[in-house]
C-alpha positions in Angstrom: -6.9 15.0 -35.1 -3.8 17.1 -34.3 -5.8 19.2 -31.9 -6.9 16.0 -30.2 -3.3 14.8 -29.8 -2.3 18.2 -28.5 -5.1 18.1 -25.9 -4.0 14.6 -24.9 -0.4 15.8 -24.6 -1.4 18.7 -22.3 -3.4 16.2 -20.2 -0.4 13.8 -20.1 1.9 16.6 -18.9 -0.6 17.7 -16.3 -0.9 14.1 -15.1 2.9 13.8 -15.0 3.3 17.0 -13.0 0.7 15.8 -10.6 2.4 12.4 -10.2 5.9 13.7 -10.1 6.3 13.6 -6.3 5.2 10.0 -6.4 7.7 9.2 -9.1 10.5 10.9 -7.1 9.5 8.9 -4.0 9.6 5.6 -5.9 13.0 6.6 -7.3 14.3 7.6 -3.8 13.0 4.3 -2.3 14.8 2.3 -5.1 18.1 4.2 -4.4 17.7 3.7 -0.6 17.0 -0.1 -1.1 20.1 -0.3 -3.3 22.2 1.5 -0.7 20.9 -0.8 2.0 21.9 -3.9 0.0 25.4 -2.4 -0.8 25.9 -1.7 2.9 24.7 -5.2 3.7 27.1 -6.8 1.2 30.0 -4.8 2.5 29.1 -5.7 6.1 28.9 -9.4 5.2 32.2 -9.3 3.3 33.9 -7.6 6.3 32.5 -10.3 8.7 33.6 -13.0 6.4 37.1 -11.5 6.1 37.5 -11.2 9.9 36.2 -14.7 10.5 38.6 -16.0 7.8 41.5 -14.2 9.3 40.6 -15.5 12.8 40.5 -19.1 11.5 43.7 -18.9 9.6 45.7 -17.2 12.3 
C-alpha cells in the first residue's frame, strides 16, 4: 500500500514537471489579462476625468 502511494507520488511529480510550462503559461496569461484590465480601467478613468473637467470648465 505504501509502495503503491509512493509510486503514485512519483508519477504525480513526473506529471507536474511535464505540465509545468503549461501551468506557467496559464499563470502568465492570467497576469497579462489582469494587467490589461488594470490599464483599461486607468485609461477609462483618465478619459472620464478629462471629459468631466472639460464639461465643468
